[in-house]
C-alpha positions in Angstrom: 21.9 50.8 -23.4 20.7 52.3 -20.0 18.1 54.3 -21.8 16.8 51.2 -23.6 16.7 49.3 -20.3 14.7 52.2 -18.7 12.2 52.0 -21.6 11.8 48.2 -21.3 11.3 48.4 -17.5 8.7 51.2 -18.0 6.8 49.1 -20.5 6.9 46.1 -18.2 5.7 48.1 -15.2 2.8 49.6 -17.2 1.8 46.2 -18.5 1.8 44.6 -15.1 -0.1 47.5 -13.6 -2.8 47.3 -16.3 -3.1 43.6 -15.6 -3.4 44.0 -11.9 -6.0 46.8 -12.2 -8.2 44.7 -14.6 -7.5 41.5 -12.7 -7.0 40.0 -16.2 -4.1 38.3 -18.0 -3.3 35.7 -20.5 -0.8 32.9 -21.1 0.6 32.2 -24.6 -1.0 28.8 -24.7 -4.8 28.9 -24.4 -7.0 30.2 -21.6 -10.1 28.2 -20.5 -13.0 30.4 -21.4 -16.0 30.9 -19.0 -18.6 31.3 -21.7 -22.1 30.5 -20.6 -24.9 29.5 -23.0 -27.8 31.8 -23.4 -30.9 29.7 -22.5 -34.6 30.2 -22.8 -36.7 30.7 -19.6 -38.0 27.1 -19.7 -34.4 25.8 -20.2 -33.2 27.9 -17.2 -36.1 26.6 -15.1 -35.3 23.0 -16.0 -31.6 23.5 -15.3 -32.3 25.2 -11.9 -34.3 22.2 -10.8 -31.3 19.8 -11.2 -28.8 19.8 -8.3 -25.2 20.7 -9.2 -23.3 17.4 -9.2 -19.6 18.5 -9.0 -17.3 19.6 -6.2 -16.1 22.6 -8.1 -16.5 25.5 -8.7 -17.3 26.8 -5.2 -20.8 28.3 -5.5 -21.5 26.1 -8.5 -24.8 25.2 -6.9 -25.8 28.8 -6.5 -25.0 29.3 -10.2 -27.1 26.3 -11.1 -30.0 27.6 -9.0 -30.0 30.8 -11.1 -30.5 28.6 -14.2 -27.0 29.3 -15.6 -25.2 26.6 -17.6 -21.5 26.4 -16.8 -18.6 24.5 -18.5 -17.3 21.4 -16.8 -14.9 22.5 -13.9 -11.8 20.4 -14.8 -9.9 20.3 -18.1 -6.9 18.6 -19.7 -5.4 20.4 -22.7 -2.8 19.7 -25.4 -1.4 22.5 -27.5 1.0 22.7 -30.4 2.6 26.2 -30.9 4.8 27.6 -33.6 6.4 30.9 -32.6 8.8 33.3 -34.3 10.5 36.1 -32.4 13.3 38.6 -33.2 15.7 40.1 -30.7 19.0 41.9 -30.5 22.1 40.7 -28.7 23.6 43.3 -26.4 26.5 43.3 -24.0 28.0 40.2 -25.5 30.9 38.5 -23.6 32.9 35.3 -24.3 35.6 33.3 -22.7 37.7 30.3 -23.9 37.9 27.4 -21.4 38.3 28.7 -17.9 39.3 32.2 -18.8 37.3 35.2 -17.5 34.5 36.5 -19.7 35.6 39.5 -21.8 33.4 42.0 -23.7 33.3 41.6 -27.4 31.4 44.8 -28.1 33.4 45.3 -31.3 31.6 42.4 -32.9 28.6 43.4 -35.0 25.7 41.0 -34.2 22.7 41.3 -36.5 19.1 40.9 -35.3 18.5 37.3 -34.3 15.5 35.4 -35.6 14.3 32.5 -33.4 11.9 29.8 -34.5 10.4 27.5 -31.8 8.1 24.5 -31.9 6.3 23.8 -28.6 4.2 20.9 -27.4 2.4 22.1 -24.3 0.1 20.2 -21.8 -2.1 21.9 -19.3 -4.4 20.8 -16.4 -6.9 23.3 -15.0 -9.8 23.7 -12.6 -12.4 26.4 -11.9 -12.1 27.2 -8.2 -14.9 29.8 -8.5 -17.2 30.5 -11.4 -15.0 33.5 -12.3 -11.5 32.1 -11.3 -9.5 29.3 -12.9 -6.1 28.0 -11.9 -3.8 25.7 -13.9 -0.4 24.2 -14.2 1.6 23.5 -17.4 4.4 21.4 -18.7 6.0 21.9 -22.2 8.8 20.6 -24.4 10.3 22.9 -27.1 12.8 22.8 -29.9 14.3 26.0 -31.3 16.4 27.2 -34.1 18.3 30.5 -34.0 20.3 32.0 -36.7 22.9 34.4 -35.3 24.5 36.5 -38.1 27.8 38.3 -37.5 28.6 41.2 -39.8 32.0 42.2 -38.4 34.8 41.4 -38.3 33.7 38.4 -40.4 30.4 37.9 -42.2 29.4 34.5 -41.0 26.2 32.9 -39.6 26.1 30.7 -36.5 23.2 28.3 -36.0 22.0 27.1 -32.6 19.4 24.4 -32.0 18.6 24.3 -28.3 15.9 22.2 -26.6 13.8 23.3 -23.6 11.7 22.0 -20.8 9.1 24.3 -19.3 7.1 24.3 -16.0 4.6 27.0 -15.0 1.4 28.0 -13.4 -1.2 30.7 -13.8 -4.7 31.9 -13.2 -7.6 33.0 -15.3 -10.2 35.6 -14.4 -13.4 35.7 -16.6 -16.8 37.3 -16.8 -19.7 36.4 -19.0 -22.8 38.3 -19.9 -25.2 36.5 -22.2 -23.3 35.2 -25.1 -20.4 37.7 -24.6 -17.5 37.3 -22.3 -14.1 38.7 -21.3 -11.3 36.4 -20.2 -7.8 37.1 -19.0 -4.8 35.2 -17.7 -1.6 35.9 -15.8 1.1 33.3 -16.0 4.6 32.6 -14.7 6.9 30.0 -16.2 10.6 28.9 -16.1 12.3 27.0 -18.9 15.5 25.0 -18.7 17.3 25.4 -22.1 20.1 23.0 -23.2 22.4 25.8 -24.3 22.0 28.1 -21.2 23.2 27.8 -17.6 20.2 29.3 -15.9 16.4 28.8 -16.5 14.7 31.4 -18.6 11.9 33.0 -16.6 8.8 34.3 -18.3 5.7 36.3 -17.4 2.9 36.6 -19.9 -0.4 38.6 -19.5 -3.2 39.2 -21.9 -6.8 40.3 -22.2 -9.3 38.6 -24.6 -12.9 39.3 -25.6 -15.3 36.9 -27.4 -18.8 35.9 -28.4 -20.5 32.6 -28.2 -22.5 31.6 -31.4 -24.8 28.6 -30.8 -24.8 26.1 -33.7 -28.3 24.7 -33.2 -27.4 21.6 -31.2 -27.1 21.8 -27.4 -23.5 22.7 -26.1 -22.2 23.1 -29.7 -20.9 26.5 -30.5 -18.5 28.6 -32.5 -16.5 31.3 -30.6 -14.4 34.0 -32.3 -12.1 36.0 -30.0 -9.8 39.0 -30.1 -7.2 40.2 -27.6 -3.8 41.6 -26.8 -0.8 39.9 -25.2 2.2 41.1 -23.3 5.2 38.7 -22.9 8.3 39.4 -20.7 11.2 37.0 -20.5 14.6 36.9 -18.8 17.0 39.1 -20.8 20.4 38.1 -19.5 21.6 34.7 -20.6 24.8 32.7 -20.4 26.1 29.3 -21.1 28.7 27.3 -22.9 29.0 25.1 -26.0 31.8 23.3 -27.8 33.5 25.5 -30.4 32.7 22.8 -33.1 29.0 23.3 -32.3 29.0 27.1 -32.5 31.2 27.5 -35.5 30.0 24.5 -37.6 29.8 26.7 -40.7 33.2 28.3 -40.1 35.8 27.2 -42.7 39.5 27.6 -43.5 38.9 30.7 -45.7 37.1 32.4 -42.8 40.0 31.6 -40.4 42.6 32.9 -42.9 40.7 36.1 -43.4 40.6 36.6 -39.6 44.3 35.9 -39.3 45.0 38.3 -42.2 43.1 41.1 -40.5 44.9 40.6 -37.2 48.4 40.5 -38.9 47.7 43.6 -41.0 50.3 46.2 -40.3 47.9 49.0 -40.9 45.9 50.2 -37.9 42.7 48.2 -37.8 40.0 47.0 -35.3 42.4 44.5 -33.7 44.9 47.2 -32.7 42.2 49.2 -31.0 41.2 46.3 -28.7 42.1 46.2 -25.0 44.6 43.6 -23.9 42.0 41.2 -22.4 40.1 41.5 -25.7 43.2 40.7 -27.8 43.9 37.7 -25.5 40.5 36.2 -26.0 40.6 36.8 -29.8 44.0 35.1 -29.9 42.8 32.2 -27.9 39.7 31.9 -30.1 41.8 32.0 -33.3 44.1 29.3 -31.9 41.2 27.1 -30.9 39.6 27.4 -34.3 42.9 26.7 -36.0 43.3 23.5 -34.0 39.7 22.4 -34.6 39.9 23.0 -38.4 43.2 21.1 -38.5 41.5 18.1 -36.9 43.3 18.4 -33.6 41.5 17.3 -30.4 40.3 20.3 -28.4 39.4 18.1 -25.5 36.6 19.6 -23.4 37.5 23.2 -24.0 34.2 25.1 -24.4 33.4 28.6 -25.6 31.6 30.3 -22.7 29.3 33.3 -23.4 26.8 35.7 -21.9 24.6 38.4 -23.5 21.4 40.4 -23.0 18.6 39.2 -25.3 16.4 42.3 -26.0 13.2 41.5 -27.9 12.1 43.8 -30.7 8.6 43.8 -29.3 6.7 42.5 -26.3 3.1 43.1 -27.4 1.0 41.2 -29.9 -2.5 41.2 -31.2 -4.4 37.9 -30.9 -7.1 36.5 -33.1 -8.7 33.1 -32.5 -11.6 30.8 -33.2 -12.8 28.1 -31.0 -15.3 25.3 -31.8 -17.0 23.6 -28.9 -18.3 20.2 -30.1 -19.8 19.3 -26.8 -19.4 20.1 -23.1 -16.5 17.7 -23.1 -14.5 18.5 -26.3 -13.2 22.0 -27.4 -10.9 22.8 -30.3 -9.1 26.0 -31.0 -7.0 27.8 -33.6 -5.3 31.1 -32.8 -2.7 33.4 -34.2 -0.8 36.3 -32.7 1.3 39.0 -34.4 3.2 42.1 -33.4 6.6 43.9 -33.7 9.2 41.2 -34.0 6.9 38.3 -33.2 4.4 35.8 -34.8 2.6 32.9 -33.2 0.3 30.1 -34.4 -1.4 27.7 -32.0 -3.8 24.7 -32.2 -5.3 23.0 -29.2 -7.6 20.3 -28.0 -9.3 20.5 -24.6 -11.2 17.8 -22.8 -13.4 18.9 -19.9 -15.0 16.8 -17.2 -16.5 17.0 -13.7 -15.8 15.3 -10.5 
């Protein structure tokens, strides 16, 4: 485990260093892109003659004097995101009621697959022609299937909800119809099944080209990029036994009792005393629950390290700018142990 932690920390450090050096990053929703339209000389001269009407970005007037067209400085965006991620559970511990948490490293947890639906809202502003800042709010619903292979072959389903707040910054540079954009983001998510918020840092780099579609301010923009996502690994919380073991039945319980009572040396006999006590308390609680007895408010408390199979993904997207006000985007991301699909609508305006 220590070796794996060192590898993860090294990957994280390398990713952050790369982002800081490039001054680029990317959040998993959708960065505002600082594409500028390629204008003819007469169009640039006409644009330069019109005073810049908005308070942002700073130096926006200087940009206008050079005959450069720039997106509206303020934006409101709504995103729908579907995300799949796989991770391993390591260092699992449980406790029944108010008992101390005890390691259950003898339990074989299979790789967990998590599916999440996210509705995300974002407000942003260009402070400078190359620098955008934003804040986000999101609601999410997840479904995780936790498969146990030993000592029983059962599957536990969890369906937590989450509420996310965050902020970030975009750094961008355009040259003609080409541009590079990046974003660095920090967020924290309160999840119904966990005690502490999950903290996340996401960074990415994206490149794209602006193809004009004949009408002014109407364009099609394909992009490619890479993304790095880091989240809090240690998690803990509590849930009623009836919620966690909803698929657990009488046959499962009888098999577990049979293994414990087996006179031959088995996994139960090799457990430490604290581990035997927590197993006995769990069996007793499950027996009472399956028999219809009231467990009161007795919860199953847990903690574990959630180690993702991969933290990097390749991003491919397409954006359609219908006007200077309305932008639409479709993007997908895929990598080891992760998949993402995002749609968004962005309304831009000036003040």
